[in-house]
C-alpha positions as a Markdown table, in Angstrom:
| # | Residue | x | y | z |
|---|---|---|---|---|
| 1 | Met | 129.0 | 101.8 | 74.4 |
| 2 | Arg | 132.6 | 101.9 | 73.0 |
| 3 | Trp | 136.0 | 102.4 | 74.5 |
| 4 | Thr | 139.5 | 102.7 | 73.0 |
| 5 | Val | 142.1 | 100.8 | 75.0 |
| 6 | Pro | 145.9 | 100.8 | 74.3 |
| 7 | Ser | 147.6 | 97.4 | 73.8 |
| 8 | Phe | 149.6 | 96.1 | 76.8 |
| 9 | Thr | 152.4 | 94.6 | 74.6 |
| 10 | Lys | 152.5 | 96.7 | 71.4 |
| 11 | Pro | 153.2 | 100.4 | 71.8 |
| 12 | Gly | 151.1 | 102.7 | 69.7 |
| 13 | Val | 148.5 | 100.0 | 69.0 |
| 14 | Glu | 144.9 | 100.5 | 70.3 |
| 15 | Tyr | 141.9 | 98.1 | 70.4 |
| 16 | Val | 138.2 | 98.9 | 70.6 |
| 17 | Val | 136.1 | 97.4 | 73.4 |
| 18 | Glu | 132.4 | 97.4 | 72.9 |
| 19 | His | 129.5 | 96.5 | 75.2 |
| 20 | Arg | 126.2 | 96.0 | 73.4 |
| 21 | Asp | 123.0 | 94.1 | 74.4 |
| 22 | Gly | 124.8 | 92.6 | 77.4 |
| 23 | Glu | 127.7 | 91.3 | 75.3 |
| 24 | Trp | 131.4 | 92.3 | 75.5 |
| 25 | Thr | 133.7 | 92.4 | 72.4 |
| 26 | Cys | 137.2 | 93.5 | 71.6 |
| 27 | Thr | 139.2 | 93.9 | 68.4 |
| 28 | Cys | 142.4 | 92.4 | 69.9 |
| 29 | Pro | 143.6 | 89.0 | 68.7 |
| 30 | Asp | 143.1 | 87.4 | 72.0 |
| 31 | Phe | 139.3 | 88.0 | 71.8 |
| 32 | Thr | 139.0 | 87.8 | 68.1 |
| 33 | Phe | 140.5 | 84.3 | 67.8 |
| 34 | Arg | 139.8 | 82.8 | 71.2 |
| 35 | Arg | 136.5 | 84.5 | 72.0 |
| 36 | Arg | 137.3 | 85.0 | 75.6 |
| 37 | Val | 137.4 | 88.0 | 77.9 |
| 38 | Cys | 140.7 | 89.7 | 77.3 |
| 39 | Lys | 142.8 | 92.1 | 79.4 |
| 40 | His | 141.3 | 95.1 | 77.6 |
| 41 | Ile | 137.8 | 94.1 | 78.4 |
| 42 | Ala | 138.8 | 93.3 | 82.0 |
| 43 | Gln | 140.4 | 96.8 | 82.2 |
| 44 | Val | 137.2 | 98.5 | 81.0 |
| 45 | Gln | 135.1 | 96.5 | 83.4 |
| 46 | Gln | 137.4 | 97.3 | 86.3 |
| 47 | Glu | 137.3 | 101.0 | 85.5 |
| 48 | Leu | 133.5 | 100.9 | 85.3 |
| 49 | Ser | 133.2 | 99.1 | 88.6 |
| 50 | Arg | 135.3 | 101.8 | 90.3 |
| 51 | Pro | 133.0 | 104.6 | 91.5 |
| 52 | Arg | 133.7 | 108.1 | 90.3 |
| 53 | Tyr | 132.3 | 111.2 | 91.9 |
| 54 | Val | 131.1 | 114.5 | 90.6 |
| 55 | Ala | 133.7 | 117.3 | 91.0 |
| 56 | His | 131.9 | 120.7 | 91.2 |
| 57 | Pro | 132.3 | 123.7 | 93.4 |
| 58 | Met | 128.8 | 123.3 | 94.8 |
| 59 | Val | 128.9 | 119.5 | 95.2 |
| 60 | Arg | 130.3 | 117.9 | 98.3 |
| 61 | Glu | 133.4 | 115.8 | 97.6 |
| 62 | Gly | 132.5 | 112.1 | 97.2 |
| 63 | Ala | 128.8 | 112.8 | 97.6 |
| 64 | Ile | 127.4 | 112.1 | 94.1 |
| 65 | Glu | 128.4 | 109.2 | 91.9 |
| 66 | Asp | 129.3 | 110.5 | 88.4 |
| 67 | Arg | 126.9 | 108.9 | 86.0 |
| 68 | Glu | 127.2 | 109.9 | 82.4 |
| 69 | Tyr | 123.5 | 109.9 | 81.6 |
| 70 | Gln | 122.7 | 112.1 | 84.6 |
| 71 | Arg | 125.5 | 114.5 | 83.7 |
| 72 | Glu | 124.3 | 114.7 | 80.0 |
| 73 | Ile | 120.7 | 115.3 | 81.0 |
| 74 | Ala | 121.6 | 117.9 | 83.5 |
| 75 | Gln | 123.8 | 119.8 | 81.0 |
| 76 | Arg | 120.9 | 119.8 | 78.5 |
| 77 | Ala | 118.4 | 120.9 | 81.2 |
| 78 | Leu | 120.5 | 124.0 | 81.7 |
| 79 | Glu | 119.7 | 125.2 | 78.2 |
| 80 | Ala | 115.9 | 125.1 | 78.1 |
| 81 | Asn | 112.7 | 124.2 | 80.1 |
| 82 | Thr | 113.0 | 120.4 | 80.3 |
| 83 | Leu | 110.9 | 117.4 | 81.1 |
| 84 | Val | 112.9 | 114.5 | 82.4 |
| 85 | Val | 111.3 | 111.1 | 82.3 |
| 86 | Leu | 113.4 | 108.5 | 84.1 |
| 87 | Pro | 112.5 | 105.1 | 85.7 |
| 88 | Thr | 112.3 | 105.0 | 89.5 |
| 89 | Ala | 115.6 | 104.6 | 91.3 |
| 90 | Leu | 117.8 | 106.0 | 88.5 |
| 91 | Gly | 118.4 | 109.4 | 90.1 |
| 92 | Lys | 115.9 | 112.1 | 89.1 |
| 93 | Thr | 116.7 | 114.0 | 92.3 |
| 94 | Val | 120.4 | 113.9 | 91.6 |
| 95 | Ile | 119.8 | 115.4 | 88.2 |
| 96 | Ala | 117.9 | 118.3 | 89.9 |
| 97 | Glu | 120.8 | 118.7 | 92.3 |
| 98 | Leu | 123.3 | 118.9 | 89.5 |
| 99 | Val | 121.3 | 121.5 | 87.7 |
| 100 | Ala | 120.7 | 123.5 | 90.9 |
| 101 | Ala | 124.4 | 123.3 | 91.7 |
| 102 | Glu | 125.4 | 124.8 | 88.4 |
| 103 | Val | 122.7 | 127.5 | 88.6 |
| 104 | Leu | 123.8 | 128.5 | 92.1 |
| 105 | His | 127.4 | 128.6 | 91.0 |
| 106 | Arg | 126.8 | 130.6 | 87.9 |
| 107 | Tyr | 124.5 | 133.1 | 89.5 |
| 108 | Pro | 125.6 | 133.6 | 93.2 |
| 109 | Gly | 122.8 | 136.0 | 94.0 |
| 110 | Ser | 120.0 | 133.8 | 92.6 |
| 111 | Arg | 117.7 | 131.3 | 94.3 |
| 112 | Val | 116.3 | 127.9 | 93.5 |
| 113 | Met | 112.8 | 126.6 | 94.2 |
| 114 | Val | 112.2 | 122.8 | 94.5 |
| 115 | Leu | 108.5 | 121.7 | 94.7 |
| 116 | Ala | 107.1 | 118.3 | 95.5 |
| 117 | Pro | 103.4 | 117.2 | 95.9 |
| 118 | Thr | 103.6 | 116.4 | 99.6 |
| 119 | Lys | 105.4 | 117.7 | 102.7 |
| 120 | Pro | 107.3 | 114.4 | 103.4 |
| 121 | Leu | 108.7 | 114.4 | 99.8 |
| 122 | Ala | 109.6 | 118.1 | 100.1 |
| 123 | Leu | 111.5 | 117.4 | 103.3 |
| 124 | Gln | 113.2 | 114.4 | 101.7 |
| 125 | His | 114.5 | 116.6 | 98.9 |
| 126 | Arg | 115.8 | 119.1 | 101.5 |
| 127 | Glu | 117.8 | 116.4 | 103.3 |
| 128 | Ser | 119.2 | 115.1 | 100.0 |
| 129 | Phe | 120.3 | 118.6 | 98.8 |
| 130 | Leu | 121.9 | 119.2 | 102.2 |
| 131 | Arg | 123.7 | 115.9 | 102.0 |
| 132 | His | 125.0 | 116.3 | 98.5 |
| 133 | Leu | 125.5 | 120.1 | 97.9 |
| 134 | Arg | 127.6 | 122.6 | 99.7 |
| 135 | Leu | 124.7 | 124.2 | 101.4 |
| 136 | Glu | 124.2 | 124.9 | 105.1 |
| 137 | Pro | 120.9 | 124.4 | 106.9 |
| 138 | Ser | 120.6 | 128.1 | 107.3 |
| 139 | Glu | 120.7 | 128.4 | 103.4 |
| 140 | Val | 117.6 | 126.3 | 102.8 |
| 141 | Gly | 113.9 | 126.9 | 103.7 |
| 142 | Val | 110.7 | 124.9 | 103.7 |
| 143 | Val | 107.3 | 126.2 | 102.7 |
| 144 | Thr | 104.3 | 123.8 | 103.2 |
| 145 | Gly | 100.8 | 124.2 | 104.4 |
| 146 | Glu | 101.8 | 123.5 | 107.9 |
| 147 | Val | 104.5 | 126.1 | 108.2 |
| 148 | Asn | 103.3 | 129.3 | 109.9 |
| 149 | Ser | 106.3 | 131.6 | 109.4 |
| 150 | Arg | 106.5 | 131.3 | 105.6 |
| 151 | Glu | 107.2 | 135.0 | 105.2 |
| 152 | Met | 110.5 | 134.5 | 107.0 |
| 153 | Val | 111.5 | 132.0 | 104.3 |
| 154 | Trp | 110.6 | 134.3 | 101.4 |
| 155 | Asp | 112.1 | 137.5 | 102.9 |
| 156 | Asn | 115.4 | 136.0 | 104.1 |
| 157 | Pro | 118.1 | 136.7 | 101.5 |
| 158 | Ser | 120.5 | 134.1 | 102.9 |
| 159 | Ile | 118.1 | 131.3 | 102.0 |
| 160 | Arg | 119.3 | 130.1 | 98.5 |
| 161 | Val | 117.0 | 127.0 | 98.0 |
| 162 | Val | 113.4 | 126.9 | 99.0 |
| 163 | Phe | 111.6 | 123.6 | 99.2 |
| 164 | Gly | 107.8 | 123.5 | 99.3 |
| 165 | Thr | 104.5 | 122.1 | 98.2 |
| 166 | Pro | 102.9 | 123.7 | 95.2 |
| 167 | Gln | 99.6 | 124.8 | 96.7 |
| 168 | Ala | 101.3 | 126.4 | 99.7 |
| 169 | Val | 103.7 | 128.3 | 97.4 |
| 170 | Trp | 100.8 | 129.3 | 95.1 |
| 171 | Asn | 98.8 | 130.6 | 98.0 |
| 172 | Asp | 101.8 | 132.8 | 99.0 |
| 173 | Cys | 102.1 | 134.0 | 95.4 |
| 174 | Thr | 98.5 | 135.1 | 95.3 |
| 175 | Arg | 99.1 | 137.1 | 98.5 |
| 176 | Gly | 102.2 | 138.8 | 97.0 |
| 177 | Arg | 104.7 | 137.2 | 99.3 |
| 178 | Val | 106.8 | 135.5 | 96.6 |
| 179 | Arg | 109.1 | 137.3 | 94.2 |
| 180 | Leu | 109.4 | 134.7 | 91.5 |
| 181 | Glu | 111.8 | 136.8 | 89.5 |
| 182 | Glu | 114.5 | 136.0 | 92.2 |
| 183 | Phe | 114.5 | 132.3 | 91.2 |
| 184 | Ala | 116.8 | 131.2 | 88.5 |
| 185 | Leu | 115.5 | 127.6 | 88.6 |
| 186 | Met | 112.1 | 126.0 | 89.4 |
| 187 | Val | 112.2 | 122.2 | 89.9 |
| 188 | Leu | 108.8 | 120.4 | 89.7 |
| 189 | Asp | 108.9 | 116.8 | 91.0 |
| 190 | Glu | 106.2 | 114.3 | 90.2 |
| 191 | Cys | 105.2 | 116.7 | 87.4 |
| 192 | His | 102.7 | 114.2 | 85.9 |
| 193 | Arg | 100.3 | 115.8 | 88.4 |
| 194 | Ser | 100.3 | 119.1 | 86.4 |
| 195 | Arg | 96.8 | 119.0 | 85.0 |
| 196 | Glu | 95.0 | 122.1 | 84.0 |
| 197 | Arg | 94.0 | 123.4 | 87.4 |
| 198 | Tyr | 96.8 | 121.9 | 89.5 |
| 199 | Ala | 99.0 | 124.5 | 91.3 |
| 200 | Tyr | 102.1 | 123.3 | 89.3 |
| 201 | Thr | 100.4 | 124.7 | 86.1 |
| 202 | Arg | 99.6 | 128.0 | 87.7 |
| 203 | Leu | 103.1 | 128.4 | 89.2 |
| 204 | Ala | 104.8 | 127.5 | 85.9 |
| 205 | Ser | 102.7 | 130.1 | 84.0 |
| 206 | Glu | 103.3 | 132.8 | 86.6 |
| 207 | Tyr | 107.0 | 132.0 | 86.8 |
| 208 | Val | 107.5 | 132.3 | 83.1 |
| 209 | Arg | 105.6 | 135.5 | 83.0 |
| 210 | Lys | 107.5 | 137.2 | 85.8 |
| 211 | Cys | 111.0 | 135.9 | 85.6 |
| 212 | Pro | 113.3 | 137.4 | 82.9 |
| 213 | Trp | 115.2 | 134.2 | 82.4 |
| 214 | Pro | 113.0 | 131.4 | 83.7 |
| 215 | Leu | 114.3 | 127.8 | 83.8 |
| 216 | Ile | 112.0 | 124.9 | 84.6 |
| 217 | Leu | 113.1 | 121.4 | 85.3 |
| 218 | Ala | 110.1 | 118.9 | 85.5 |
| 219 | Leu | 110.7 | 115.4 | 86.8 |
| 220 | Thr | 108.6 | 112.2 | 86.6 |
| 221 | Ala | 108.9 | 108.5 | 86.3 |
| 222 | Ser | 105.3 | 108.2 | 85.1 |
| 223 | Pro | 104.3 | 110.9 | 82.6 |
| 224 | Gly | 100.9 | 109.3 | 82.2 |
| 225 | Ser | 99.4 | 106.1 | 81.1 |
| 226 | Asp | 97.6 | 108.2 | 78.5 |
| 227 | Glu | 100.1 | 110.0 | 76.3 |
| 228 | Glu | 97.5 | 112.8 | 75.9 |
| 229 | Lys | 98.5 | 113.6 | 79.5 |
| 230 | Val | 102.1 | 113.9 | 78.4 |
| 231 | Met | 101.1 | 116.6 | 76.0 |
| 232 | Gln | 99.3 | 118.3 | 78.8 |
| 233 | Val | 102.4 | 118.3 | 80.9 |
| 234 | Val | 104.5 | 119.7 | 78.0 |
| 235 | Thr | 101.9 | 122.4 | 77.4 |
| 236 | Asn | 101.1 | 123.3 | 81.0 |
| 237 | Leu | 104.7 | 123.5 | 82.2 |
| 238 | Arg | 106.0 | 125.4 | 79.1 |
| 239 | Ile | 108.4 | 122.5 | 78.3 |
| 240 | Glu | 110.7 | 123.0 | 75.4 |
| 241 | Arg | 112.8 | 119.8 | 75.6 |
| 242 | Val | 112.1 | 116.2 | 76.7 |
| 243 | Glu | 114.8 | 113.9 | 78.0 |
| 244 | Trp | 113.4 | 110.4 | 78.2 |
| 245 | Arg | 115.2 | 107.3 | 79.3 |
| 246 | Thr | 113.8 | 103.8 | 79.7 |
| 247 | Glu | 115.3 | 100.7 | 81.3 |
| 248 | Glu | 116.1 | 99.5 | 77.7 |
| 249 | Asp | 118.5 | 102.3 | 77.1 |
| 250 | Glu | 122.1 | 101.0 | 77.3 |
| 251 | Glu | 123.4 | 104.0 | 79.1 |
| 252 | Val | 121.3 | 103.3 | 82.2 |
| 253 | Gln | 121.2 | 99.5 | 82.2 |
| 254 | Arg | 124.3 | 99.0 | 84.3 |
| 255 | Tyr | 122.7 | 101.0 | 87.1 |
| 256 | Ile | 119.5 | 98.9 | 87.3 |
| 257 | Pro | 119.4 | 96.5 | 90.2 |
| 258 | Gly | 119.5 | 92.8 | 89.1 |
| 259 | Val | 116.2 | 91.1 | 88.9 |
| 260 | Lys | 115.5 | 87.6 | 87.6 |
| 261 | Val | 113.0 | 87.9 | 84.8 |
| 262 | Ser | 111.3 | 85.1 | 83.0 |
| 263 | Trp | 109.4 | 86.1 | 79.8 |
| 264 | Val | 106.3 | 84.2 | 78.8 |
| 265 | Arg | 105.4 | 84.9 | 75.2 |
| 266 | Leu | 101.7 | 84.8 | 74.4 |
| 267 | Gln | 99.6 | 85.2 | 71.3 |
| 268 | Ile | 96.7 | 87.6 | 71.9 |
| 269 | Pro | 93.2 | 86.4 | 71.0 |
| 270 | Glu | 92.1 | 86.7 | 67.4 |
| 271 | Gln | 89.4 | 89.4 | 68.2 |
| 272 | Tyr | 92.2 | 91.5 | 69.9 |
| 273 | Gln | 94.4 | 91.1 | 66.8 |
| 274 | Leu | 91.7 | 92.5 | 64.6 |
| 275 | Ile | 91.3 | 95.5 | 66.8 |
| 276 | Arg | 95.0 | 96.0 | 67.0 |
| 277 | Thr | 95.3 | 96.0 | 63.2 |
| 278 | Glu | 92.6 | 98.6 | 62.9 |
| 279 | Ile | 94.4 | 100.8 | 65.5 |
| 280 | Arg | 97.7 | 100.5 | 63.7 |
| 281 | Arg | 96.0 | 101.6 | 60.4 |
| 282 | Ala | 94.6 | 104.6 | 62.2 |
| 283 | Ile | 98.0 | 105.6 | 63.5 |
| 284 | Glu | 99.8 | 105.1 | 60.1 |
| 285 | Ser | 97.2 | 107.2 | 58.3 |
| 286 | Arg | 97.9 | 110.1 | 60.7 |
| 287 | Leu | 101.6 | 109.7 | 60.6 |
| 288 | Arg | 101.6 | 110.0 | 56.9 |
| 289 | Glu | 100.2 | 113.6 | 57.3 |
| 290 | Leu | 103.1 | 114.5 | 59.5 |
| 291 | Tyr | 105.6 | 113.1 | 56.9 |
| 292 | Ala | 103.8 | 115.0 | 54.2 |
| 293 | Ala | 104.3 | 118.2 | 56.3 |
| 294 | Gly | 108.0 | 117.4 | 56.7 |
| 295 | Leu | 107.7 | 117.2 | 60.5 |
| 296 | Leu | 109.0 | 113.6 | 60.7 |
| 297 | Arg | 112.1 | 112.3 | 58.9 |
| 298 | Val | 112.9 | 109.1 | 60.7 |
| 299 | Pro | 111.6 | 105.8 | 59.2 |
| 300 | Met | 108.0 | 105.0 | 60.1 |
| 301 | Asp | 109.0 | 101.8 | 61.9 |
| 302 | Ser | 111.3 | 103.9 | 64.1 |
| 303 | Val | 108.6 | 106.3 | 65.2 |
| 304 | Asn | 107.6 | 105.8 | 68.9 |
| 305 | Arg | 106.1 | 107.9 | 71.7 |
| 306 | Lys | 109.4 | 109.4 | 72.6 |
| 307 | Val | 109.9 | 110.8 | 69.1 |
| 308 | Leu | 106.3 | 112.2 | 69.1 |
| 309 | Val | 106.6 | 113.8 | 72.5 |
| 310 | Gln | 109.9 | 115.5 | 71.5 |
| 311 | Leu | 108.2 | 116.8 | 68.3 |
| 312 | Met | 105.3 | 118.1 | 70.5 |
| 313 | Ala | 107.8 | 120.0 | 72.7 |
| 314 | Arg | 109.4 | 121.5 | 69.6 |
| 315 | Leu | 106.1 | 122.7 | 68.2 |
| 316 | Arg | 105.0 | 124.0 | 71.6 |
| 317 | Ala | 108.2 | 126.1 | 71.8 |
| 318 | Glu | 107.4 | 127.5 | 68.3 |
| 319 | Ile | 103.9 | 128.3 | 69.3 |
| 320 | Asp | 105.0 | 130.1 | 72.5 |
| 321 | Ser | 107.4 | 132.1 | 70.4 |
| 322 | Gly | 104.5 | 133.3 | 68.2 |
| 323 | Val | 104.8 | 130.8 | 65.3 |
| 324 | Lys | 101.3 | 129.4 | 65.3 |
| 325 | Gly | 99.7 | 128.8 | 61.9 |
| 326 | Ala | 99.4 | 125.1 | 61.2 |
| 327 | Asn | 101.3 | 124.2 | 64.4 |
| 328 | Met | 98.1 | 124.2 | 66.4 |
| 329 | His | 96.6 | 121.6 | 64.0 |
| 330 | Tyr | 99.7 | 119.4 | 64.1 |
| 331 | Met | 99.7 | 119.6 | 68.0 |
| 332 | Ser | 96.1 | 118.2 | 67.9 |
| 333 | Leu | 97.1 | 115.6 | 65.4 |
| 334 | Leu | 100.1 | 114.5 | 67.5 |
| 335 | Ser | 97.8 | 114.3 | 70.5 |
| 336 | Ser | 95.4 | 112.1 | 68.6 |
| 337 | Ile | 98.2 | 109.8 | 67.5 |
| 338 | Leu | 99.5 | 109.5 | 71.1 |
| 339 | Ser | 95.9 | 108.6 | 72.2 |
| 340 | Leu | 95.8 | 105.8 | 69.6 |
| 341 | Tyr | 99.2 | 104.6 | 70.8 |
| 342 | His | 97.7 | 104.3 | 74.3 |
| 343 | Ala | 94.7 | 102.4 | 72.8 |
| 344 | Leu | 97.1 | 100.1 | 71.1 |
| 345 | Glu | 99.0 | 99.4 | 74.3 |
| 346 | Leu | 95.7 | 98.6 | 76.1 |
| 347 | Ile | 94.5 | 96.1 | 73.5 |
| 348 | Glu | 97.9 | 94.4 | 73.4 |
| 349 | Ser | 98.5 | 94.2 | 77.2 |
| 350 | Gln | 95.2 | 94.6 | 79.0 |
| 351 | His | 91.6 | 93.3 | 79.1 |
| 352 | Val | 89.4 | 94.7 | 76.3 |
| 353 | His | 87.2 | 96.3 | 79.0 |
| 354 | Ser | 90.1 | 98.7 | 79.7 |
| 355 | Leu | 90.1 | 99.7 | 76.1 |
| 356 | Arg | 86.4 | 100.2 | 76.1 |
| 357 | Glu | 86.6 | 102.5 | 79.1 |
| 358 | Tyr | 89.4 | 104.5 | 77.6 |
| 359 | Leu | 87.6 | 105.0 | 74.3 |
| 360 | Lys | 84.5 | 106.1 | 76.3 |
| 361 | Glu | 86.7 | 108.7 | 78.0 |
| 362 | Val | 87.9 | 110.0 | 74.7 |
| 363 | Met | 84.4 | 110.3 | 73.3 |
| 364 | Gln | 83.2 | 112.2 | 76.4 |
| 365 | Ser | 86.2 | 114.5 | 76.5 |
| 366 | Asp | 86.1 | 118.2 | 75.8 |
| 367 | Leu | 89.7 | 118.3 | 74.5 |
| 368 | Arg | 89.9 | 119.5 | 70.9 |
| 369 | Ser | 92.2 | 116.6 | 69.9 |
| 370 | His | 89.8 | 114.0 | 71.5 |
| 371 | Arg | 86.8 | 115.5 | 69.7 |
| 372 | Met | 88.6 | 115.4 | 66.4 |
| 373 | Leu | 89.6 | 111.8 | 67.0 |
| 374 | Ala | 86.2 | 110.7 | 68.2 |
| 375 | Arg | 84.5 | 112.0 | 65.0 |
| 376 | Ser | 86.8 | 110.0 | 62.7 |
| 377 | Pro | 85.3 | 106.9 | 61.0 |
| 378 | Asp | 88.3 | 104.7 | 61.9 |
| 379 | Phe | 88.0 | 105.6 | 65.6 |
| 380 | Gln | 84.3 | 104.8 | 65.6 |
| 381 | Arg | 85.0 | 101.5 | 63.9 |
| 382 | Ile | 87.5 | 100.7 | 66.6 |
| 383 | Ala | 85.0 | 101.5 | 69.3 |
| 384 | Arg | 82.4 | 99.2 | 67.8 |
| 385 | Met | 84.8 | 96.3 | 67.5 |
| 386 | Ala | 85.8 | 96.8 | 71.2 |
| 387 | Glu | 82.2 | 96.9 | 72.2 |
| 388 | Tyr | 81.4 | 93.5 | 70.7 |
| 389 | Cys | 84.6 | 91.8 | 71.9 |
| 390 | Ser | 83.9 | 89.6 | 75.0 |
| 391 | Val | 86.9 | 87.4 | 75.5 |
| 392 | Asp | 89.6 | 87.5 | 78.2 |
| 393 | His | 93.2 | 88.4 | 77.3 |
| 394 | Thr | 95.2 | 85.2 | 76.9 |
| 395 | Lys | 97.5 | 86.3 | 79.7 |
| 396 | Val | 94.7 | 86.0 | 82.3 |
| 397 | Asp | 94.6 | 82.2 | 81.9 |
| 398 | Ala | 98.4 | 82.0 | 81.6 |
| 399 | Leu | 98.9 | 83.9 | 84.8 |
| 400 | Cys | 96.3 | 81.8 | 86.7 |
| 401 | Ala | 98.0 | 78.7 | 85.5 |
| 402 | Ile | 101.4 | 79.9 | 86.7 |
| 403 | Ile | 100.0 | 80.7 | 90.2 |
| 404 | Asp | 98.2 | 77.4 | 90.3 |
| 405 | Ala | 101.4 | 75.5 | 89.6 |
| 406 | His | 103.4 | 77.6 | 92.1 |
| 407 | Leu | 100.9 | 77.2 | 95.0 |
| 408 | Arg | 100.5 | 73.5 | 94.4 |
| 409 | Glu | 104.3 | 73.1 | 94.9 |
| 410 | Lys | 104.5 | 75.7 | 97.8 |
| 411 | Pro | 101.0 | 76.0 | 99.3 |
| 412 | Asp | 102.3 | 78.3 | 102.2 |
| 413 | Asp | 103.7 | 80.9 | 99.9 |
| 414 | Arg | 102.0 | 84.3 | 99.2 |
| 415 | Val | 102.0 | 85.8 | 95.7 |
| 416 | Ile | 101.7 | 89.5 | 94.7 |
| 417 | Val | 100.7 | 90.4 | 91.2 |
| 418 | Phe | 101.1 | 93.9 | 89.8 |
| 419 | Ala | 98.8 | 95.3 | 87.1 |
| 420 | Asn | 98.9 | 98.7 | 85.4 |
| 421 | Ile | 95.2 | 99.0 | 85.0 |
| 422 | Arg | 92.6 | 98.6 | 87.8 |
| 423 | His | 90.2 | 96.6 | 85.8 |
| 424 | Thr | 92.8 | 94.1 | 84.8 |
| 425 | Ala | 93.5 | 93.6 | 88.5 |
| 426 | Glu | 89.8 | 93.2 | 89.2 |
| 427 | Val | 89.5 | 90.5 | 86.5 |
| 428 | Leu | 92.5 | 88.7 | 87.8 |
| 429 | Val | 91.1 | 88.6 | 91.4 |
| 430 | Glu | 87.8 | 87.3 | 90.0 |
| 431 | Arg | 89.4 | 84.6 | 87.9 |
| 432 | Leu | 91.8 | 83.5 | 90.7 |
| 433 | Asn | 89.0 | 83.2 | 93.2 |
| 434 | Glu | 87.0 | 81.1 | 90.7 |
| 435 | Arg | 89.9 | 78.7 | 90.9 |
| 436 | Gly | 89.7 | 78.4 | 94.6 |
| 437 | His | 92.4 | 80.9 | 95.6 |
| 438 | Ser | 92.0 | 83.6 | 98.2 |
| 439 | Ala | 92.8 | 86.7 | 96.2 |
| 440 | Arg | 92.3 | 90.3 | 97.3 |
| 441 | Leu | 92.5 | 93.6 | 95.5 |
| 442 | Phe | 95.0 | 96.1 | 96.8 |
| 443 | Val | 94.5 | 99.6 | 95.3 |
| 444 | Gly | 94.9 | 103.2 | 96.3 |
| 445 | Lys | 92.3 | 105.9 | 96.5 |
| 446 | Ala | 92.3 | 106.5 | 92.7 |
| 447 | Glu | 90.8 | 109.9 | 93.1 |
| 448 | Gly | 88.1 | 110.6 | 90.5 |
| 449 | Lys | 87.9 | 106.9 | 89.4 |
| 450 | Glu | 85.0 | 104.5 | 89.9 |
| 451 | Gly | 85.5 | 101.2 | 91.6 |
| 452 | Pro | 86.7 | 100.0 | 95.0 |
| 453 | Arg | 89.0 | 102.3 | 97.0 |
| 454 | Met | 91.1 | 101.7 | 100.0 |
| 455 | Thr | 92.0 | 104.0 | 102.8 |
| 456 | Gln | 95.6 | 104.1 | 104.2 |
| 457 | Glu | 94.3 | 102.2 | 107.2 |
| 458 | Glu | 92.8 | 99.5 | 105.0 |
| 459 | Gln | 96.0 | 99.2 | 103.1 |
| 460 | Met | 98.0 | 98.7 | 106.3 |
| 461 | Arg | 95.6 | 95.9 | 107.4 |
């Protein structure tokens, strides 16, 4: 990030202060020749540390800290159906509140719908909106499976914001209680749940069909471990734009709570490296087709999932507007590439068993993109290589050694290990117990998945 700061001693002279990769620089002589924090850097740091608040007719004074990335995302979300992917604790709800505030201000007679998967989360959103926006309790309503007088919420014109769970709202839609055309904005929290038959998908489709000027804001911190699922979200929710920020993006780094991180660099096993090389070749061969079609213009080494998901959103918008043709083929191709990116992540970061299970899911899937991918010779070659690989990932032994050393020094300590994939966690528990530790697996219900499950009571114990 860059700021222009006037000189303290020379009228008309300005210096440029920059903050990049955690380092501060300034073009003033004091910093240039002495390499120390100057007055200009100190002034910028002081300004940044001073909280600023959003000034808006619908936002309570001093209620929402003014963060540039939230403001920019909210502004873009007002222009098209948008999927916002933002790490936990960086303010997805605030972005929804900023968009809702502007919609309610622009269109005084309109209403806003905010949906969340569970009643507690819907009520939490209600409290946040009341705390931050200029809304009275009488202007908000809640619709969940446990509310009996839901018709009073839908029929009350003074209620400007409705909070609810998707299934309850969908049930009311099927009974003709909901006039979706009255809602100028629909917010879908935890939207990674929007699979084909989930109520979010049905509501989004019905909302776009009935509302003359629909606006959808979908929020998630976890769009899906499989990027194929990202495409499903984009397609199912009629998404036209993707706003994706990660913890590595400079604009959000200053808002991430400080955590001491120690990186341990490891070389993956040789068999894993061979599989990784094969997956990379498969990705590159498909990317070349997108380049040949003129759909990608950034250098190949700059292509990542964010670029591909944004391209998918663009193609989806064209398809929805009637421009189909080759776009359908390229959507399937993009989906195949994203599936290969997920396979690449698995072989680099997880046990090979996780890759085998994922490839099996692809081969058994009815999705067109998965069928196309599973028939390809390079995919079948990758599957065979994974099937015959039988070694642990190097980080299994490395992690066990770290825990061994820590508990030798502090035998009364307890250690918690997080793993993205259930099977990786199972392998770690097995290996740690083989070394004499008392390790236990802590997992959720994992609906639809095989393997051990825990009830909420078991988790509490």
